[in-house]
C-alpha positions, 0 to 999 in steps of 0.5 A: 134758691130763687128770690120769692116775690110772692106776687099775685098775677101777671101783667095783660101787658106782658103776657100780650107780647109773649112770643111763645103763645102760638107755638106754645099752643101746639105744644099744649094741645099736641100728642106727645105726653111724657107722662103717657105711654108705657106701663108706667104711672102717669105723670101730672106736672102741676104748678104753684106759687110758694105764697099765701094765696096759693095756701091750698096748693102749698097745704096740698103738697105740704101735707100729701093731700094730692098724692094720697088722692092721685093714688099709686097711678099717678106720679106728682111732679110739682114745680114752683113760680114766681110769676104768671108768665113763666107758668104759662109759658111752661103750660104752652111748651106743654112742660107743665100740665096744670097750676094754680094762677091768677085771673089775668094769666088765666085770661092771657092764656086762653086768649093767646091759645084762641081758647085752645090751651087751658081750662079752669076746673076749680077755683082756689082762693078769694081776697086778700087785697088791699089799697095801704096808705100812709096814715095822714092820708083819709081820702081818694082825693087826698091821693091826688098828686101822690105816688101809689105802687102796684106789683106790675104794669096791667097786673090784677092789682094795677087794674083795679087800681086804675079803675077805682081811681077812674071811678072816683074821677082821678086819672091815670096814665100808662107812663106814670102820669095824671092826677096820681101816679101809679108806680109798678114795682116789685111787691118785695120792693113796696115796704122799703120804698113805703117806708122811705117816702118813695111811695104814698100807698100801694095796692098790693096782695097779702102778705104785703098788705099786712107788711105795709101795715106793720111798717105804720100804713093803714088800709083804705080801701078793702077790694072785698069791699068793691065786689059783690058779696065781698068775693073775687078770685084771686086764685084759680086752678087751671089745666091744659086741655091736652092733658084734660083730653087724655087724663080725664079721670087724673083731672078729677083726682086733682080736683078731689085733691083741691077740694080736700085741701081746701077742707084742710085748710078751712078747718085746720088753719093753725096747722096750714099756717104753720105747712105754709111757713115750713114749706116756704122754708124748704123752697127759700131757705127762710120761713114765712113768719107765722104771725104774719100769715095769721095776720093776713088769714082772715082777709082771705077765703079759700073756696072751690068756686072760681067766682067766674063773674069777677074774673070776667068783670076784671077783664071788663076793668082792664078794657075800660082803663085801656090796658087790654082788648075785649076777649071771649071767654066762652069755652074757658070753664070745666067745672064737671069734675069739681061738681062731680066731686062736690055732689059726691060729698053731699055739698052745693055745686058751682054753676058752670059759667 
């Protein structure tokens, strides 16, 4: 089985050089649809990451919620990914119709296709990110001259760390220089490098926040504290514009599944946590410790609101720290089906950005 990295999002720098974007846009918006045609059911190919921040997707698949909401006229074909580039390439190539994914890959897919390839149709999760440091570090000034890890140069956490340090008057460079040495590395490495002393801290998503705390670290910054109402997007649900155009009713049913999955996650947390552990075991051969999931759970909010303002702010932060160029996000969000579902259930609608 593939090794799981539990990464939240993808580098703005990395996706900026993906060569498949132009050709992929054509595939994503083209006429061929493996799920269409004939008298059989439409196939919906849904991607997600097998981790805590994608809990609505994991639980929705494990508990059969999506299958139930999609009905007999739709065949659900699920695909798991460990990082954003592969999921976006699959969208671009036409091999994937929808995926749960983080904010930076969402921005890059939209930007690289000139606004043509994808639309955000729902939120999924917020929060679950922190800066964990050695116990003796009690202030940002004490990070001067230290090494702090992030998952990837230009990824969502990397941008957040660099922007926060900049606001505190500390400089960083892409090459790892400056007042604080930012060290991009796989999340799976962080516990080992932290305990060995190779790094002094890390700005990471769950469950790695909890793993570092359990390894003797302490939370210096809970990223929720940096955002209005302590809310920022960590995962949203995107669909290819081709599939949205050709199968709008299927997309609406998918959104119904997302809303139902979030309802399950929020009202039945113990069962959801066990489902996540079981589902990851099926994929990787090793379950994620339920105790670790429970430890991380309170830092996350599972919400259907994509919190569009935070995605835009994150893009602005990346521009400020010179890791990307300004991008127009006009047309990225299509929340009509989400609001139809929410309204039908008597729930508050989400404002269209």
